[in-house]
Each structure stands twice: as structure tokens, then as C-alpha cells.
Residue frames relative to the residue before (quaternion, step in Angstrom):
aa qw qx qy qz dx dy dz
X 1.0000 0.0000 0.0000 0.0000 0.00 0.00 0.00
X 0.4072 -0.7360 0.4956 0.2169 3.57 -0.89 0.98
X 0.3411 -0.7075 0.5772 0.2232 3.59 -1.04 0.79
X 0.1945 -0.7849 0.5810 0.0924 3.55 -0.90 0.95
X 0.2958 -0.6803 0.6311 0.2269 3.52 -1.22 0.58
X 0.1830 -0.7804 0.5911 0.0894 3.54 -0.60 1.14
X 0.0957 -0.8418 0.5312 -0.0091 3.54 -0.59 1.18
X 0.7312 0.2783 -0.2074 0.5873 3.59 1.26 0.19
X 0.0069 0.8244 -0.5650 0.0336 3.59 -0.83 0.92
X 0.2365 -0.6693 0.6789 0.1877 3.46 -1.43 0.38
X 0.0679 -0.7747 0.6277 0.0351 3.59 -0.94 0.87
X 0.0105 -0.7763 0.6293 -0.0347 3.54 -0.84 1.07
X 0.0117 -0.8268 0.5623 -0.0113 3.57 -0.88 0.82
X 0.1188 -0.7356 0.6633 0.0693 3.48 -1.35 0.54
X 0.0890 -0.8068 0.5841 -0.0005 3.55 -0.35 1.29
X 0.4151 -0.7564 0.4607 0.2078 3.55 -0.62 1.19
X 0.8723 0.1624 -0.1002 0.4502 3.51 -1.37 0.46
X 0.0425 0.8293 -0.5518 0.0768 3.55 0.66 1.13
X 0.5718 0.6089 -0.3796 0.3978 3.61 1.21 -0.32
X 0.6650 0.4793 -0.3170 0.4770 3.59 1.07 -0.59
X 0.6350 -0.5426 0.3849 0.3927 3.57 -1.18 0.49
X 0.6660 0.4914 -0.3188 0.4618 3.61 0.93 -0.80
X 0.6276 0.5319 -0.3326 0.4611 3.60 1.07 -0.68
X 0.6512 0.5062 -0.3090 0.4735 3.57 0.97 -0.87
X 0.6459 0.5185 -0.3199 0.4601 3.57 0.97 -0.82
X 0.6575 0.5003 -0.3157 0.4666 3.59 0.95 -0.84
X 0.6265 0.5294 -0.3426 0.4582 3.60 0.96 -0.81
X 0.6753 0.4938 -0.2914 0.4640 3.59 0.86 -0.96
X 0.6681 0.5024 -0.3033 0.4575 3.58 0.95 -0.85
X 0.6473 0.5018 -0.3174 0.4779 3.60 0.95 -0.86
X 0.6302 0.5352 -0.3269 0.4579 3.59 0.96 -0.88
X 0.6820 0.5054 -0.2827 0.4466 3.57 0.85 -1.02
X 0.6442 0.5132 -0.3166 0.4705 3.58 0.97 -0.85
X 0.6771 0.4881 -0.2976 0.4634 3.58 0.82 -0.97
X 0.6466 0.5366 -0.3100 0.4449 3.59 0.98 -0.89
X 0.6064 0.5734 -0.3411 0.4326 3.57 1.14 -0.66
X 0.7904 0.3388 -0.1485 0.4884 3.59 1.04 -0.78
X 0.8147 0.2176 -0.0528 0.5348 3.59 1.08 -0.74
X 0.5270 -0.5928 0.4890 0.3628 3.56 -1.33 0.02
X 0.4561 -0.6590 0.5295 0.2780 3.53 -1.05 0.88
X 0.1809 -0.8235 0.5342 0.0609 3.57 -0.62 1.14
X 0.7710 -0.2086 0.1912 0.5705 3.58 0.83 -0.97
X 0.8375 -0.1678 0.0621 0.5162 3.59 -0.79 1.12
X 0.8169 -0.1575 0.1365 0.5378 3.62 -0.26 -1.20
X 0.5465 0.5773 -0.4058 0.4510 3.57 1.06 0.83
X 0.0331 -0.7659 0.6420 -0.0115 3.53 -0.96 1.00
X 0.0376 0.7921 -0.6093 -0.0007 3.55 -1.21 0.42
X 0.3579 0.7490 -0.5254 0.1867 3.53 -1.26 0.31
X 0.6486 -0.4875 0.4167 0.4099 3.48 -1.41 0.08
X 0.0699 0.7843 -0.6100 0.0886 3.54 -1.05 0.83
X 0.4328 -0.6756 0.5208 0.2917 3.57 -1.04 0.70
X 0.6395 -0.5314 0.3752 0.4098 3.60 -1.14 0.46
X 0.6674 0.4976 -0.3206 0.4519 3.63 0.94 -0.78
X 0.6542 0.4900 -0.3185 0.4801 3.61 1.01 -0.71
X 0.5937 0.5531 -0.3615 0.4592 3.59 1.11 -0.63
X 0.6451 0.5102 -0.3138 0.4744 3.58 0.98 -0.84
X 0.6517 0.5119 -0.3117 0.4649 3.60 0.94 -0.89
X 0.6592 0.5099 -0.3088 0.4583 3.58 0.89 -0.95
X 0.6613 0.5123 -0.2995 0.4588 3.57 0.90 -0.95
X 0.6548 0.5057 -0.3116 0.4674 3.60 0.97 -0.82
X 0.6451 0.5112 -0.3178 0.4706 3.59 0.98 -0.82
X 0.6577 0.5135 -0.3083 0.4567 3.59 0.94 -0.87
X 0.6429 0.5399 -0.3194 0.4396 3.59 0.98 -0.85
X 0.6580 0.5181 -0.3059 0.4528 3.58 1.10 -0.70
X 0.7063 0.4930 -0.2501 0.4421 3.59 1.13 -0.64
X 0.7280 0.4719 -0.2656 0.4205 3.58 0.87 -0.90
X 0.4035 -0.6196 0.6032 0.2992 3.49 -1.41 0.23
X 0.3507 -0.7947 0.4586 0.1876 3.59 -0.26 1.27
X 0.6347 0.5219 -0.3294 0.4651 3.59 1.22 -0.32
X 0.7785 0.3474 -0.1610 0.4974 3.61 1.17 -0.56
X 0.7605 0.3923 -0.1836 0.4838 3.56 1.02 -0.81
X 0.1683 -0.7774 0.6007 0.0807 3.54 -1.28 0.47
X 0.0030 -0.7670 0.6415 -0.0144 3.57 -0.98 0.92
X 0.1224 -0.7731 0.6201 0.0531 3.56 -0.95 0.96
X 0.0816 -0.7739 0.6275 0.0256 3.57 -0.87 1.01
X 0.1139 -0.7828 0.6110 0.0321 3.56 -0.57 1.20
X 0.1645 -0.8248 0.5400 0.0331 3.55 -0.54 1.25
X 0.0584 -0.7847 0.6170 -0.0087 3.54 -1.00 0.98
X 0.5879 -0.5971 0.4015 0.3696 3.59 -1.09 0.56
X 0.7969 -0.1004 0.0701 0.5915 3.61 1.10 -0.64
X 0.6709 -0.5434 0.3479 0.3656 3.56 -1.30 0.28
X 0.6951 0.4520 -0.2917 0.4769 3.59 1.19 -0.20
X 0.5348 0.6489 -0.3991 0.3656 3.60 1.22 0.20
X 0.7164 0.3255 -0.2705 0.5548 3.59 1.18 0.47
X 0.3196 -0.7135 0.5856 0.2142 3.54 -1.28 0.34
X 0.1580 -0.7950 0.5820 0.0659 3.55 -0.88 0.95
X 0.1349 -0.7563 0.6361 0.0713 3.54 -0.93 0.96
X 0.1559 -0.8052 0.5693 0.0578 3.57 -0.73 1.07
X 0.0310 -0.7708 0.6362 -0.0142 3.53 -0.99 0.94
X 0.8003 0.2435 -0.1867 0.5151 3.59 -0.75 0.95
X 0.6838 -0.4881 0.3697 0.3968 3.51 -1.38 0.01
X 0.4140 -0.7210 0.4906 0.2608 3.61 -0.73 0.99
X 0.5589 -0.5936 0.4780 0.3267 3.53 -1.25 0.62
X 0.3729 -0.7198 0.5358 0.2363 3.58 -0.86 0.91
X 0.5097 -0.6436 0.4819 0.3063 3.54 -1.03 0.86
X 0.0507 -0.8076 0.5872 -0.0191 3.53 -0.72 1.11
X 0.2069 -0.8170 0.5274 0.1075 3.56 0.01 1.28
X 0.7260 0.4274 -0.2520 0.4762 3.56 1.05 -0.62
X 0.2632 0.8128 -0.4906 0.1714 3.58 1.24 0.28
X 0.8218 0.1153 -0.0387 0.5566 3.62 0.86 -0.90
X 0.5716 0.6148 -0.3779 0.3904 3.57 1.21 0.12
């Protein structure tokens, strides 16, 4: 089996219980970690080019922050940013760096 270097990712997350203080903190922390490595695409979706080593670092940071029994993060890995086709409908979400900061 061939090993692939994935250089483009989509990250989607659903952090449970945003109403509680711990839930809000986890949401803010996950947002901040993702923002450090990728571009904010839409609400809880990030995407962008990333090196394999940075992907490992990001994944390790995310694992330390979330509650694995309550939260969910999906990382879709692609070999490059041109290996998919995107169809856009409607007004795109504006990047909000200060959303949780």
C-alpha cells in the first residue's frame, strides 16, 4: 500500500454543550488551533494547505483540548488543493478572526 502525503485538509468540528463554560472554552480553543494552521471557511469549518508535520501538530493539539466522549472533529485529507471541485451556492461566510477571541 502506498503512503500518501496529504497537503490539503478540510477540518469540521462539532463541540458539545456550547452553553456550559467548559463547552465555550473548548469551542474557542478548537477555533484558535484551527485558525493557527488553516483558513476559516464557514462557522466550524476550516480548510487549506498544510504540511504533513503541521497536520500532526494540529491533530495533537486538538486531541488535548476536546472531550472525546462529547466532541467530534472530522479531518478530510487530500493530496493537494486542486484535487476536488467546489460548487458554491449563496453568499460565502466572511472570515471572522475575532469570532471567539
